[in-house]
N, C-alpha and C positions, 0 to 999 in steps of 0.2 A: 453617680458614684455607686459602684456595685458592692464595695466593701466600706463599711463605716468603722472608724477607729476613734473611740471616745475615751477621754481621761476622766476617771472618777477616783480622786485621791491617788493611792498607790495601785489601784486596779485599772485595767484597761478592758473596755467592752468592745469586742470585735463582732460586727454583725454582717452576715452575708445578706445583701439587700437586692435579691432578685425574686421577690415573691411570685410574680407572674410566671416564672420558670421553675417554681418549687425550690428556689434557692440552689438550683443546679449551677455548676461552675463551667462557663466557657473559658477559653484560653485567657481572655482579658481579665475576667474575675479571678481566675486562678493566680495569675501573676500579681494582681493587686493584693490577694490574700497572702501570698508569699512575702511581699514587701511589708505587710502589716506585722507578720511574725518577726521579720528581721528588725523592724522598728521596736517592737516590744522587747525582744531579746537584748538589744543593744542599749536600752534605756535603763540606767541604774535606778531611776525613780519608779519604774514599773516593776511591781513585785508579783502580781497575780493577773491572769487573763481569764475572761469569761467569753466563750464563743457561742453564738446563737444565730438563728435565722430570722429574717423579717417575716411578719405576718403570723398567722395561726395554723398554717397547714403543714409546713415543712421546716426542719432544721437544715437539711441539705439532701436533695434527691440524687446526689452523685454528679457525674460529669454530664454536661450538655452534649449528648451523644451526637447530635447533628454536626456540631463544630469539631468534636474530637474525631469522629469517623472520617470527616472530610479531610482533616489534617493528616491523618495516617494514610489516607488514600493518595493525597497530593504531595506529601513530603516524606516519601519512604526511604530517603537516603540515610547513610550512616551518621551524618552530622546530627540530623533530627533524632535518630534513634539513640545516639549517645547522650544527647541532652535530656531525652525523656527518661532513660534508665539511670542516669547519674545525677539528675537534678534533684531539687527539694521534694518532688513527688506531689501527688494530688493534695491541694489545700495547704501546701507549705510545710506541714509538720509531720507528714506521714513517712518521709524518707529524707535523709541527708541534711536536715535542718533541725538540729536538736536544740531545745531550750530546757534548761534544768529548773526553770521557774514553774510554779504550779499553774495548771490550766484546767478550767472547769468547762464542760460542755453543758449548755442549757438547751435540751433537745425538745423543741416545741412542735413536734409532728413527725413527719417521715424522715428517717435516717436510712437511706437506701444505698447499697453498694459503696461507691466512693464516699458518700455521706456518712455511712457507718464506719468506714475506715478512718475518716476524719475524727469522728467521735471516739473511736478506739485509741487514737493518738493522744487524746486528752487524759488527764490523770483521774478526774472524777466526772461522773455523768449523772446529771439530774434531768428528769424528763417529765412531761405532762402526761395525763392519762390517755390522750389521743395518740401518743407516739407509737410508731411502728418501725420495725427494724428488719432488714434483710440484706443478704448478699445474693443478688439476683443474677449474677454474671453467668452461672452455669446454664441458665435458661436461654442465653444468647450465644453460647459457644466458647466462652472464655472464663477465666477465674480472676479473683481479686489480685491486684498487683501493687497495692500501696500499703502493705503491712497487715491486712486482716488475717491472712493465713498464719502469720507469726504471732500477732498480739491476741487474737481471739482465744486460742487455747490457753494462753497465760491468764486471761481474765475469767473465762467461764469454764475452763476445763476441756479436755480433748473431746469427750463424748458430746457435750453440748455444741462445741465448735463444729464438729463433723456434721451434726444434724443440721445446723444452720447453713453450712457451706454446701453439702452434697444435695440438699433439697432445693435451695434457693427460696424457700418459703418465708413468709413474713411471720414475725411474732409480735405480740402486743406488749404494752408496758408492764402488765402483771407478770407475764412470762419472763420478760427481760430482768425484772427485779428478782424473780425467783432463782434465776441462774447466775445472778451477780453481774449481769451486763450493765445495769445501772445501779447507782448507789441509793437513789430515792425517787419516789414519784411525788410530784407537787401539783396542786391544782393549777390549771393552765394560766389563770389570771395572776397567780402568785409566783409562777416559775422563775421569771427573770429576777424579780425582787429577792426571792430566797437565794438564788444563785449568787447574786451580787452581794447580799448580806454575808453569805458564807465566805465569799472571796475577800470581803473587807476584813472579816475575822482572821483569815489566813494571812492577810497582809500585815496584821499586827504581830505576827510571830516572827521569829528570827529568820530573815531571808537567807543568810549564808547556810544556816543549819538545814533549812528546807531544800536548798539547791544541791548542797553536797549530799544530803541523804537521799534525795530523788535519784541523783546520779549513781550512788552506790546500789540502790535497789535495781535500777534498770540495767546497769552494767553487770550485775551479778546473775541475772536471769540466764539460765542455761549453762552457767559456768560451774566448775567444781565448788563445793561448799567452802573449802579452805580458801579459794580465791576470793569469795565473797567476804569472808571474815577479814582477810587482809585489806580489801578495799575499805571495809568499815572502819578498821582500826587506824588506817592511814588518814582517812577523812576526819575522824575524831581528833587525831593529833593536829591536823591543820586548823581545826576550830579552836584548839586550845590557845592559839596566839591571836585570836580575833578580838576586836573591840566589842563586838556583840556579846561574846561570852562574859566579858567584864561587866557590861551593862546588865546582862541577865542575872548574874550572881549578885550584883549590887542591889538590883531591884528585889530579888528574893529576900535578901537580908533586911531590907527596909519595908518589906511587905507592900509593895506597890507594883503596878504594871511596868514592864520594861519598855523602853523606847529604843528600838533597834535602828541602826544606821546602815546595815548591810556591809560593815567593814570589819 
């Protein structure tokens, strides 16, 4: 099994399990990861996901280029090209497969090219001190194609994004934290435990509010400011009729933690 999907309360731990291949994704692993995201998104009991890689060397080293290069060489027809450009994208959440639930990347080593794109598609990124990040594609004659050229400037700013993209050079965990690529650096042995503990804390918050708010944030990027304000007010209006809001206000009055149902 190349992708492990584990239930931990309202949190789902998704692990890329190809450590001998630096957790790179071949076509089979990519399809399995797509299915894991579909399962997570459609499960009302699943509120937060943590994505990581097996072993201590790599989160995800990108695509398994031997299988991907062979596929493009042997299947160049329009049907294959249409599926590639219009499908869910590398790792499932980089293109055309949106989930509004919170997703945390626990980056335990290399996050290279497609692996970095996969991390960028997550909402929060925790990394170990040995983590390294790069978009190496320009060294081999192509550029990122699964969201990095769009998401990276949003996350680290245009200048930092250009530096990473144009050079193809690696940066370490300290550099990544300095430019806002990662949210925190955690000792390697504690990384997954801290990411899971944070995910469990998020899972205790109001899931509808999280999901609608995440959608407002992401849909507002690059749009006129007034559009974003309209998205926000409409989303808030929708929450006003939710059972979660009633539960939250009742808990506030009684000075106790709220128990949200996601309704």
